[in-house]
Residue, then its C-alpha position, 0 to 999 in steps of 0.5 A: x247407098x254409097x254408105x252401103x256400098x263402103x261397108x259391104x266391100x270396103x273398097x272406096x273410090x279413093x282406094x281405087x284411084x290410088x290402085x289406077x295411079x300406080x298402076x299406069x306408070x308401072x305398065x308404061x314401064x312395062x311396055x317399054x322394057x322389051x323395046x330398050x332390051x332389043x336396042x343394039x345400042x351398046x354404051x361405050x366409055x371413052x378414055x375422056x370420059x363420058x359415053x359414046x352409043x354405038 
């Protein structure tokens, strides 16, 4: 039956697993992006080098 399913739909379990493996980090980044954009932390470049956040 497993062979019939693969021949009928052309999608293997490995293909589904690969799609899930890529989608989980993408969803995590997309969920964090609005919170990062809304933060009021402003980086300032110091003359001695480095960044300070205000």
